[in-house]
C-alpha positions in Angstrom: -3.8 30.6 0.6 -0.5 29.0 0.3 1.2 31.8 -1.6 3.5 34.4 -0.1 5.1 32.2 2.5 8.9 32.9 2.5 11.5 30.5 3.8 12.1 32.8 6.8 8.4 32.3 7.8 8.8 28.5 7.9 10.4 26.5 10.7 13.4 24.3 9.7 12.6 20.8 8.4 13.2 17.9 10.8 15.8 15.3 10.0 14.2 12.4 11.9 11.1 10.4 12.6 9.8 11.2 16.1 7.8 8.9 18.3 7.6 8.9 22.1 10.9 9.9 23.5 12.7 8.6 20.4 14.2 10.2 17.3 15.0 7.9 14.3 17.5 9.5 11.9 17.5 7.5 8.6 20.4 9.5 7.0 22.7 8.8 9.9 21.2 5.4 10.7 20.9 6.5 14.2 18.3 6.0 17.0 18.2 8.5 19.9 16.2 8.7 23.1 16.2 11.9 25.0 19.0 13.1 22.8 21.3 10.1 23.5 22.3 7.5 21.0 20.8 4.0 21.4 22.9 1.0 20.2 20.9 -0.8 17.5 22.0 -3.7 15.2 21.7 -3.0 11.4 18.9 -5.4 10.8 17.0 -4.0 13.8 17.4 -0.5 12.5 16.1 -1.5 9.1 13.1 -3.2 10.6 12.3 -0.2 12.8 12.6 2.2 9.9 10.3 0.1 7.8 7.7 -0.1 10.6 7.9 3.6 11.4 7.6 4.6 7.8 4.3 2.7 7.7 3.1 3.6 11.2 -0.5 2.6 11.8 -0.4 0.3 8.8 0.2 -3.4 8.8 3.7 -4.5 7.5 3.6 -8.1 6.4 6.2 -10.6 7.5 7.2 -11.1 3.9 7.8 -7.4 3.3 10.0 -7.2 6.4 11.9 -10.3 5.4 12.4 -8.9 1.9 13.6 -5.6 3.3 16.0 -7.1 5.8 17.3 -10.1 3.9 16.9 -9.3 0.1 17.6 -12.3 -2.1 18.4 -14.5 0.9 16.3 -17.3 2.3 15.8 -17.0 6.0 13.3 -18.5 8.5 10.6 -16.5 10.2 12.6 -17.0 13.4 15.1 -14.5 12.3 12.4 -11.9 11.9 10.9 -12.8 15.3 14.2 -12.4 17.0 14.7 -9.0 15.4 11.3 -7.8 16.6 11.9 -9.1 20.1 15.1 -7.1 20.2 13.4 -4.0 19.0 10.6 -4.3 21.6 13.2 -4.3 24.4 14.3 -0.9 23.2 11.2 0.9 22.1 8.7 -0.9 24.3 6.7 -4.0 24.1 3.5 -2.2 23.2 5.2 -0.1 20.4 5.1 -3.0 17.9 1.9 -5.1 17.8 1.8 -8.5 16.3 -1.1 -9.1 13.8 -1.5 -12.8 14.1 -0.6 -14.7 10.8 -0.1 -11.4 9.0 2.8 -9.2 10.3 3.4 -6.3 12.6 2.1 -2.8 13.1 3.9 0.2 14.7 1.5 1.5 17.4 3.3 4.6 18.7 2.1 7.9 17.3 4.6 9.4 14.9 4.9 13.1 15.6 7.5 14.0 13.0 9.3 12.8 9.9 12.3 13.8 7.9 12.0 16.8 5.6 8.9 18.2 7.4 9.0 21.1 9.9 8.2 19.7 13.4 5.4 22.3 14.1 3.8 21.5 10.7 3.8 17.8 11.3 2.2 18.1 14.7 -0.7 20.0 13.2 -0.9 17.4 10.4 -1.1 14.5 12.9 -3.8 16.3 14.9 -5.7 17.0 11.7 -5.6 13.3 10.6 -7.1 12.4 14.0 -10.0 14.8 13.5 -10.5 13.6 9.9 -10.8 10.0 11.1 -13.8 11.1 13.2 -15.8 11.9 10.0 -18.1 14.4 11.6 -18.7 17.8 10.0 -17.4 19.6 13.1 -14.2 17.6 13.1 -13.7 18.0 9.4 -14.0 21.7 9.6 -11.4 21.8 12.3 -9.2 19.4 10.4 -9.4 21.6 7.2 -8.1 24.6 9.1 -5.3 22.7 10.6 -4.2 21.3 7.2 -4.1 24.9 5.8 -2.0 26.0 8.8 0.3 23.1 8.3 0.7 23.8 4.6 1.3 27.5 5.3 4.3 26.4 7.3 5.4 23.7 4.9 3.9 24.0 1.4 5.9 21.1 0.0 4.3 18.5 2.4 2.5 16.3 -0.2 0.6 14.1 2.3 -1.0 17.2 3.9 -2.2 18.3 0.5 -3.8 14.8 -0.1 -5.5 14.8 3.3 -6.7 18.4 2.7 -8.2 17.3 -0.6 -10.0 14.4 1.1 -11.3 16.7 3.9 -12.6 19.4 1.4 -14.3 16.8 -0.7 -16.1 15.4 2.4 -17.2 18.9 3.4 -18.4 19.7 -0.2 -20.6 16.6 -0.1 -22.0 16.6 3.5 -22.0 20.2 4.7 -24.1 23.2 3.7 -21.1 25.5 3.6 -19.5 27.2 0.6 -19.1 25.2 -2.6 -15.5 26.5 -2.7 -14.6 23.2 -1.0 -15.0 21.4 -4.4 -12.4 23.7 -6.0 -10.1 23.4 -3.0 -10.3 19.6 -3.2 -9.3 19.6 -6.9 -6.5 22.0 -6.3 -5.2 20.1 -3.3 -5.0 16.8 -5.2 -3.3 18.4 -8.2 -0.7 19.8 -5.8 -0.2 16.5 -4.0 0.3 14.6 -7.3 2.7 17.3 -8.5 4.8 16.9 -5.4 4.6 13.1 -5.2 3.0 11.2 -8.2 3.2 7.9 -6.3 1.6 9.0 -3.0 -0.7 6.2 -2.0 -3.0 8.4 0.1 -3.5 10.8 -2.8 -4.5 8.0 -5.1 -6.9 6.6 -2.5 -8.6 9.9 -1.7 -8.7 11.1 -5.3 -10.9 8.1 -6.1 -13.7 9.7 -4.1 -13.6 12.7 -6.5 -13.5 10.6 -9.6 -16.4 8.2 -8.8 -18.6 11.0 -7.6 -18.0 13.1 -10.7 -18.8 10.3 -13.2 -15.3 9.0 -13.8 -15.4 5.6 -12.1 -14.1 3.9 -15.3 -11.0 6.1 -15.3 -10.5 5.5 -11.6 -10.8 1.7 -12.1 -8.0 1.7 -14.8 -5.8 4.0 -12.7 -6.1 1.7 -9.6 -5.6 -1.5 -11.6 -2.5 0.0 -13.2 -1.2 1.0 -9.8 -1.8 -2.5 -8.4 0.4 -3.9 -11.2 3.2 -2.0 -9.7 2.2 -2.2 -6.0 0.2 -5.5 -5.6 0.3 -5.4 -1.8 -1.0 -1.9 -1.4 -4.2 -2.0 0.8 -5.2 1.6 -0.1 -5.7 0.6 -3.7 -7.9 -2.3 -2.9 -9.8 -0.1 -0.5 -10.5 2.3 -3.4 -11.5 -0.5 -5.6 -14.2 -1.5 -3.2 -16.0 1.7 -4.1 -15.1 1.8 -7.7 -16.3 -1.7 -8.4 -19.6 -1.0 -6.6 -20.1 2.0 -8.8 -19.5 -0.2 -11.9 -22.2 -2.7 -10.7 -19.7 -5.4 -9.7 -20.8 -6.4 -6.2 -19.0 -9.7 -5.7 -15.8 -8.2 -7.0 -16.2 -5.2 -4.7 -16.6 -7.5 -1.7 -13.5 -9.5 -2.9 -11.5 -6.2 -3.0 -12.5 -5.6 0.6 -11.3 -9.0 1.6 -8.0 -8.5 -0.1 -7.6 -5.1 1.5 -8.3 -6.7 4.9 -5.8 -9.5 4.3 -3.1 -6.9 3.7 -4.2 -4.7 6.6 -6.9 -6.1 9.0 -7.5 -2.7 10.5 -8.3 -1.1 7.1 -11.7 0.6 6.7 -13.6 0.4 3.4 -17.0 1.3 2.0 -18.0 -2.3 1.8 -21.1 -1.7 4.0 -22.7 0.0 1.0 -21.8 -3.0 -1.2 -23.3 -5.4 1.4 -26.5 -3.3 1.5 -26.8 -3.5 -2.3 -26.1 -7.3 -2.1 -29.1 -7.6 0.2 -27.1 -8.5 3.3 -28.6 -5.8 5.5 -27.5 -7.3 8.8 -23.9 -7.3 7.8 -24.2 -3.8 6.3 -25.4 -2.5 9.7 -22.6 -4.3 11.6 -20.0 -3.1 9.2 -21.4 0.5 9.2 -21.4 0.8 13.0 -18.6 2.5 14.9 -18.3 5.5 12.6 -20.2 8.7 12.0 -23.5 7.4 10.6 -25.9 9.1 8.2 -28.3 7.1 6.1 -27.2 3.5 5.5 -28.0 1.8 8.7 -31.4 3.4 8.9 -32.1 2.2 5.4 -31.0 -1.3 6.3 -33.2 -1.4 9.3 -36.1 -0.3 7.1 -35.3 -3.0 4.6 -35.3 -5.6 7.5 -38.8 -4.4 8.4 -37.8 -2.6 11.6 -39.6 0.7 10.7 -39.5 2.0 14.3 -35.7 1.7 14.6 -35.2 3.3 11.2 -37.5 6.2 12.0 -35.8 6.8 15.4 -32.3 7.0 13.8 -33.5 9.3 11.0 -35.3 11.7 13.4 -32.3 11.8 15.7 -29.9 12.6 13.0 -32.1 15.2 11.3 -32.6 16.9 14.6 -29.1 16.9 15.9 -26.6 16.7 12.9 -25.6 19.6 10.6 -26.3 18.1 7.2 -25.9 19.3 3.6 -29.1 19.9 1.6 -28.5 16.6 -0.3 -28.0 14.5 2.9 -31.1 16.2 4.4 -33.1 15.3 1.3 -31.8 11.7 1.5 -32.7 11.2 5.2 -35.9 13.2 5.1 -37.2 11.4 2.0 -36.8 8.0 3.7 -38.4 9.3 6.8 -41.3 10.8 4.9 -41.7 7.5 3.0 -41.8 5.5 6.3 -44.3 7.9 7.8 -46.6 7.8 4.8 -46.0 11.3 3.5 -45.5 10.2 -0.1 -45.8 13.6 -1.9 -43.4 15.2 0.5 -40.8 12.4 -0.1 -41.2 12.8 -3.9 -40.8 16.6 -3.7 -37.7 16.3 -1.6 -36.0 13.9 -4.0 -37.0 15.9 -7.2 -35.5 19.0 -5.7 -32.2 17.4 -4.6 -29.0 18.2 -6.5 -27.3 14.9 -7.1 -24.8 16.1 -9.7 -21.9 15.1 -7.4 -23.4 12.1 -5.7 -24.7 9.6 -8.3 -24.9 6.7 -5.7 -27.7 8.6 -3.9 -29.8 8.3 -7.0 -29.9 4.5 -6.4 -31.3 5.1 -3.0 -33.9 7.5 -4.4 -34.9 4.9 -6.9 -35.5 2.4 -4.1 -37.7 5.1 -2.4 -39.7 5.7 -5.6 -40.3 2.0 -6.2 -41.3 1.5 -2.6 -43.9 4.3 -3.1 -45.1 2.5 -6.2 -43.7 5.1 -8.6 -41.7 2.8 -10.9 -41.4 5.4 -13.7 -39.6 7.8 -11.4 -37.4 4.9 -10.2 -36.4 4.0 -13.8 -35.6 7.7 -14.5 -33.4 7.8 -11.3 -31.5 4.6 -12.2 -30.9 5.8 -15.8 -29.7 9.1 -14.5 -27.4 7.4 -12.1 -25.9 5.3 -14.9 -25.3 8.3 -17.0 -23.6 10.0 -14.1 -21.3 7.0 -13.5 -23.1 4.7 -11.0 -24.4 1.4 -12.4 -27.0 -0.4 -10.4 -26.0 -4.1 -10.2 -28.5 -6.4 -11.9 -28.5 -8.5 -8.7 -29.9 -5.5 -6.8 -32.6 -4.9 -9.3 -33.8 -8.5 -9.3 -33.5 -9.3 -5.6 -34.1 -6.1 -3.5 -37.6 -6.3 -2.0 -38.0 -2.5 -2.4 -37.7 -2.9 -6.2 -40.6 -5.3 -6.4 -42.9 -2.7 -7.9 -40.2 -1.9 -10.4 -39.9 -5.5 -11.5 -43.5 -5.5 -12.6 -43.0 -2.5 -14.9 -42.9 -3.2 -18.7 -39.5 -1.5 -19.0 -37.8 -3.5 -16.2 -36.3 -6.2 -18.5 -34.8 -3.6 -20.8 -33.4 -1.7 -17.8 -31.9 -4.8 -16.3 -30.3 -5.8 -19.6 -28.8 -2.4 -20.2 -27.3 -2.4 -16.7 -25.9 -5.9 -17.4 -24.3 -4.7 -20.6 -22.5 -1.9 -18.6 -21.4 -4.5 -16.0 -20.1 -6.8 -18.7 -18.0 -3.9 -20.1 -16.6 -3.2 -16.7 -15.8 -6.9 -16.3 -13.9 -6.9 -19.6 -11.7 -4.1 -18.3 -11.1 -6.0 -15.1 -10.3 -9.2 -17.0 -7.4 -7.4 -18.8 -5.6 -7.0 -15.5 -4.2 -9.7 -13.2 -4.5 -8.2 -9.7 
């Protein structure tokens, strides 16, 4: 879809970052507002450029100090004064202080150097839609990314976000499976254009773990953190990877480290908390986003069957879901309503080849219905597909009580522990 676009069909690349009424020209070290130059001290310019380049992300005080005064010891007062002077120019609300951490640039960036203005505007809108995480918003976002890339095929971040969008649609919608191939192609293109692109590394992790390559993803991210130890995206990705490798405390620690670097970061720690048995925290962390299964399962685990059934029925009635997500929600609903055979048939018919973590939830369902043999089969299949059930979950989850009475339980738990120990050995080789 991106072939055949000649230069004459593309608008000219911009030379500046755009936000509000401002244009920030890095090459000319110039700030303009409404086309007129704005006097700016060199340190203030460098600080603004650093903040704008990482708009919507936290920039630590230390990173700003290192950028503005490399190899020179200065007090935080110097940085504070610089930020105060910037706020007088770009607006007090443009730069938010994150207490004890640093600063975040709050104005929406609507253009950046090297990217056609029209393409960037579509990209910014598509990112807003992607953040909503609904099927409708993702479909709209995907089309905008394609349009953006038709105008500027060399825009690496747009390829990465397109890959993330297509992978989501492949997993959660009932539309064409072409989304999977598109996701792979988009990530390959993003890495070809910018091998160091943080968003591409973060989003590609979703593909790796769901296709049985969590071990490879773990090594890639740990290697990346050796070079970029203060990159929240890598710790965010590790939250998921470490959970897939059965390392729940380490997954929670990765979440905490990501949040220390950027308090506004969103991770998949709700799933880790669920597997750790902290159902209340899982519900709290899971709220505020497009919800599917996890909070309903947590309410069920807490014994609030009525709340769980209500959530499941509402989502099954109103949300467009993929066959796999329908099977996941419907099997839990059938279980809670006593329709055991229906729940079993739904799970047996589900295609989990690109979602091994769902097999863990199926195993819980089977065990709850007093079908431990089916639970063991699901857990072994999950491990073979790249998701290791943490021994802690096996030994403490109330829904696995039937499983724990099965003659094969000790062998299953020990085999999972062996896999976790192997993962821990990999982690121990790195100092993150």
